[in-house]
C-alpha atoms as a printed R data frame, in Angstrom:
   type eleno elety resid chain resno       x      y      z
1  ATOM     1    CA   UNK     A     1 -35.277 43.944 41.887
2  ATOM     2    CA   UNK     A     2 -32.301 43.094 39.731
3  ATOM     3    CA   UNK     A     3 -30.606 39.752 40.273
4  ATOM     4    CA   UNK     A     4 -33.891 38.391 41.560
5  ATOM     5    CA   UNK     A     5 -35.801 35.495 40.103
6  ATOM     6    CA   UNK     A     6 -39.510 35.501 40.894
7  ATOM     7    CA   UNK     A     7 -41.848 32.493 40.967
8  ATOM     8    CA   UNK     A     8 -38.845 30.188 41.386
9  ATOM     9    CA   UNK     A     9 -39.231 26.461 40.646
10 ATOM    10    CA   UNK     A    10 -36.663 23.804 41.582
11 ATOM    11    CA   UNK     A    11 -36.171 20.966 39.079
12 ATOM    12    CA   UNK     A    12 -36.500 17.423 40.532
13 ATOM    13    CA   UNK     A    13 -32.773 16.885 39.791
14 ATOM    14    CA   UNK     A    14 -31.977 19.642 42.351
15 ATOM    15    CA   UNK     A    15 -29.255 20.971 40.024
16 ATOM    16    CA   UNK     A    16 -31.295 23.712 38.356
17 ATOM    17    CA   UNK     A    17 -34.054 26.180 39.038
18 ATOM    18    CA   UNK     A    18 -36.138 28.490 36.889
19 ATOM    19    CA   UNK     A    19 -38.275 31.580 37.233
20 ATOM    20    CA   UNK     A    20 -39.096 35.008 35.887
21 ATOM    21    CA   UNK     A    21 -36.384 37.678 35.845
22 ATOM    22    CA   UNK     A    22 -37.919 41.166 36.154
23 ATOM    23    CA   UNK     A    23 -34.589 42.745 35.164
24 ATOM    24    CA   UNK     A    24 -34.291 40.735 31.941
25 ATOM    25    CA   UNK     A    25 -38.049 40.467 31.311
26 ATOM    26    CA   UNK     A    26 -37.769 36.772 30.463
27 ATOM    27    CA   UNK     A    27 -37.895 33.307 31.981
28 ATOM    28    CA   UNK     A    28 -34.464 32.129 33.049
29 ATOM    29    CA   UNK     A    29 -32.935 28.881 34.248
30 ATOM    30    CA   UNK     A    30 -29.873 28.644 36.475
31 ATOM    31    CA   UNK     A    31 -27.888 25.425 36.402
32 ATOM    32    CA   UNK     A    32 -25.392 24.296 39.003
33 ATOM    33    CA   UNK     A    33 -22.133 23.306 37.334
34 ATOM    34    CA   UNK     A    34 -18.836 22.129 38.755
35 ATOM    35    CA   UNK     A    35 -15.295 22.478 37.559
36 ATOM    36    CA   UNK     A    36 -12.751 20.496 39.505
37 ATOM    37    CA   UNK     A    37 -13.148 21.692 43.097
38 ATOM    38    CA   UNK     A    38 -15.401 24.711 42.528
39 ATOM    39    CA   UNK     A    39 -19.070 25.166 41.669
40 ATOM    40    CA   UNK     A    40 -20.718 27.921 39.652
41 ATOM    41    CA   UNK     A    41 -23.979 28.530 37.842
42 ATOM    42    CA   UNK     A    42 -24.836 29.251 34.232
43 ATOM    43    CA   UNK     A    43 -27.896 31.334 33.363
44 ATOM    44    CA   UNK     A    44 -30.011 30.464 30.318
45 ATOM    45    CA   UNK     A    45 -33.084 31.932 28.688
46 ATOM    46    CA   UNK     A    46 -35.997 29.477 28.571
47 ATOM    47    CA   UNK     A    47 -39.442 29.726 27.011
48 ATOM    48    CA   UNK     A    48 -42.747 29.765 28.876
49 ATOM    49    CA   UNK     A    49 -43.495 26.130 27.974
50 ATOM    50    CA   UNK     A    50 -40.237 24.999 29.574
51 ATOM    51    CA   UNK     A    51 -41.008 27.063 32.659
52 ATOM    52    CA   UNK     A    52 -44.540 25.617 32.952
53 ATOM    53    CA   UNK     A    53 -43.274 22.014 32.728
54 ATOM    54    CA   UNK     A    54 -40.037 22.564 34.648
55 ATOM    55    CA   UNK     A    55 -41.037 20.448 37.655
56 ATOM    56    CA   UNK     A    56 -42.654 17.618 35.690
57 ATOM    57    CA   UNK     A    57 -41.046 14.268 36.478
58 ATOM    58    CA   UNK     A    58 -38.745 13.236 33.613
59 ATOM    59    CA   UNK     A    59 -38.911 16.623 31.856
60 ATOM    60    CA   UNK     A    60 -35.545 17.719 30.449
61 ATOM    61    CA   UNK     A    61 -35.457 21.527 30.131
62 ATOM    62    CA   UNK     A    62 -34.136 22.816 26.810
63 ATOM    63    CA   UNK     A    63 -32.670 26.329 26.990
64 ATOM    64    CA   UNK     A    64 -33.161 28.886 24.243
65 ATOM    65    CA   UNK     A    65 -29.679 30.396 24.711
66 ATOM    66    CA   UNK     A    66 -26.904 30.918 27.238
67 ATOM    67    CA   UNK     A    67 -27.244 34.366 28.782
68 ATOM    68    CA   UNK     A    68 -24.027 34.319 30.820
69 ATOM    69    CA   UNK     A    69 -21.799 31.915 32.706
70 ATOM    70    CA   UNK     A    70 -20.598 32.135 36.263
71 ATOM    71    CA   UNK     A    71 -17.532 30.059 35.437
72 ATOM    72    CA   UNK     A    72 -14.296 31.630 36.639
73 ATOM    73    CA   UNK     A    73 -12.832 30.571 33.273
74 ATOM    74    CA   UNK     A    74 -15.455 32.524 31.307
75 ATOM    75    CA   UNK     A    75 -15.414 36.315 31.568
76 ATOM    76    CA   UNK     A    76 -18.679 37.695 30.134
77 ATOM    77    CA   UNK     A    77 -18.107 39.945 27.110
78 ATOM    78    CA   UNK     A    78 -20.364 41.768 24.664
79 ATOM    79    CA   UNK     A    79 -24.009 40.721 24.912
80 ATOM    80    CA   UNK     A    80 -23.210 38.241 27.710
81 ATOM    81    CA   UNK     A    81 -21.696 41.101 29.773
82 ATOM    82    CA   UNK     A    82 -24.695 43.369 29.103
83 ATOM    83    CA   UNK     A    83 -27.168 40.678 30.237
84 ATOM    84    CA   UNK     A    84 -25.016 39.798 33.282
85 ATOM    85    CA   UNK     A    85 -24.853 43.437 34.367
86 ATOM    86    CA   UNK     A    86 -28.559 43.985 33.771
87 ATOM    87    CA   UNK     A    87 -29.446 40.856 35.750
88 ATOM    88    CA   UNK     A    88 -27.263 41.857 38.716
89 ATOM    89    CA   UNK     A    89 -28.106 45.583 38.502
90 ATOM    90    CA   UNK     A    90 -24.639 46.857 37.639
């Protein structure tokens, strides 16, 4: 089930969602970003507290770390590449 996020929650801002990644064995948050005329998403690790309160009105999720970026300007390397490939089952 790589590349899948289970128990997905959409943040009230509608620009991010969170859930459990079976492939990474952690809670993750995807954020919708834009760069000029294109959109992409960044994937962050979050803790269980952030996941539990993700949909609370006014809650601002704080990521633990950036796992990888979907930006066309950012080619994943090293640990970011390993996590990207694991997440997408490559």
